[in-house]
C-alpha positions as CSV (number, residue, x, y, z in Angstrom):
1,M,73.2,204.4,149.4
2,R,75.5,201.5,149.1
3,T,79.0,201.1,147.6
4,V,79.6,198.0,145.5
5,N,82.7,197.5,143.4
6,G,83.8,201.1,144.1
7,S,80.5,202.5,142.7
8,T,78.1,204.3,145.1
9,R,74.4,203.9,144.2
10,E,71.0,204.3,145.7
11,W,69.4,200.9,146.3
12,A,65.8,199.9,146.6
13,I,64.3,196.9,148.5
14,A,61.3,195.1,147.3
15,R,59.5,192.7,149.6
16,C,57.3,190.1,148.0
17,L,54.2,188.8,149.8
18,A,54.5,185.1,149.0
19,P,56.8,183.5,149.2
20,A,58.5,185.7,151.7
21,L,61.3,187.2,149.6
22,T,63.4,190.3,149.7
23,I,65.0,191.6,146.5
24,E,67.6,194.4,146.6
25,F,68.6,196.3,143.4
26,P,70.1,199.6,142.3
27,V,67.3,202.2,141.8
28,E,68.6,202.9,138.3
29,N,67.8,199.4,137.3
30,V,64.0,199.5,138.0
31,G,63.1,199.5,134.4
32,L,65.5,196.7,133.5
33,I,64.1,194.2,136.0
34,G,60.4,194.6,135.1
35,L,59.0,196.3,138.1
36,R,55.8,198.2,137.7
37,E,53.6,200.5,139.8
38,P,51.3,198.5,142.2
39,L,47.7,198.1,141.1
40,G,45.6,201.1,142.2
41,R,42.3,200.7,144.1
42,S,40.1,201.7,141.2
43,A,41.9,199.4,138.8
44,A,41.6,196.5,141.3
45,Q,37.9,197.2,141.7
46,S,37.5,197.4,137.9
47,I,39.2,194.0,137.4
48,L,36.9,192.5,140.1
49,D,33.8,194.0,138.6
50,S,34.6,192.8,135.1
51,M,35.6,189.3,136.0
52,G,32.1,187.8,135.7
53,A,31.6,189.5,132.3
54,L,35.0,188.6,130.8
55,S,34.6,186.6,127.6
56,Q,37.4,185.7,125.3
57,S,37.6,183.0,122.7
58,E,40.2,180.4,123.6
59,P,41.6,177.6,121.6
60,E,39.8,174.3,121.9
61,N,43.1,172.4,121.5
62,W,44.4,171.7,125.1
63,S,48.0,172.4,124.3
64,R,47.3,175.8,122.6
65,R,45.0,176.8,125.4
66,F,47.5,175.8,128.0
67,K,50.3,177.7,126.3
68,A,48.1,180.8,125.9
69,N,47.2,180.7,129.6
70,E,50.9,180.2,130.6
71,E,51.9,183.3,128.6
72,K,49.2,185.3,130.3
73,L,50.4,184.1,133.7
74,A,54.0,184.9,132.8
75,S,53.0,188.5,131.9
76,G,52.1,189.1,135.5
77,R,49.6,191.7,134.4
78,P,46.5,191.6,136.7
79,E,44.1,191.9,133.8
80,R,45.7,188.9,132.1
81,L,45.7,187.0,135.4
82,A,42.0,187.7,135.7
83,E,41.5,186.3,132.2
84,V,43.2,183.0,133.2
85,V,41.3,182.7,136.4
86,Q,38.0,183.4,134.7
87,S,38.5,181.1,131.7
88,L,39.7,178.2,133.8
89,Y,37.0,178.7,136.4
90,V,34.4,178.5,133.6
91,R,36.0,175.5,132.1
92,K,36.2,173.9,135.6
93,S,32.4,174.3,136.0
94,K,31.8,172.4,132.8
95,S,34.3,169.6,133.1
96,E,37.3,168.5,135.2
97,L,40.5,170.5,134.6
98,S,43.8,168.7,133.8
99,A,46.5,168.7,136.5
100,G,48.4,171.4,134.5
101,E,45.3,173.6,134.2
102,R,44.6,173.2,138.0
103,K,48.1,174.3,138.7
104,L,47.7,177.3,136.4
105,L,44.3,178.2,138.0
106,L,45.9,178.1,141.5
107,A,48.9,180.1,140.5
108,A,46.9,182.8,138.6
109,S,44.4,183.0,141.5
110,D,47.2,183.4,144.1
111,L,49.0,186.1,142.1
112,L,45.7,188.0,141.4
113,A,44.6,187.7,145.0
114,G,48.0,189.1,146.1
115,E,47.6,192.1,143.8
116,L,44.0,192.7,144.9
117,S,44.8,192.3,148.6
118,V,47.4,195.1,148.5
119,A,45.3,197.4,146.3
120,L,42.1,196.9,148.3
121,G,43.6,196.6,151.8
122,M,42.4,193.1,152.6
123,T,43.9,189.8,153.3
124,I,44.8,187.4,150.5
125,D,42.1,185.0,151.8
126,A,39.5,187.8,151.6
127,A,40.7,188.6,148.0
128,L,40.4,185.0,147.0
129,E,36.9,185.0,148.5
130,R,36.0,188.1,146.5
131,I,37.3,186.6,143.3
132,D,35.2,183.5,143.9
133,Q,32.1,185.6,144.6
134,Q,32.6,187.5,141.3
135,L,32.8,184.2,139.3
136,S,29.9,182.4,141.1
């Protein structure tokens, strides 16, 4: 409990893996700030298992494809992050990625690995390795 501006409220603390960041907020505002339940073990395993089989049509136009991937990344949903990682990994195996697409791949991979590491009880490096294994 903390009193701010004369109002006493229960506060929560969220610690982010990377970058090392601590966020404090009133518990009643959880829905307003976009927090969600952490990914469960079975959901994490399901995402990993499906990564090699994901197939979605994507725009051939670079700017449309980039924007679609940016939107998926911004959603923060692990399923959408997996789509970005998978599509850019496949594209990377066929031709060189643009600098922007390389940054998107790195960001999506890091975020997805963070989710998977917590859900599966492994290090982020181990999660990145598992993602790479699924896509190879």
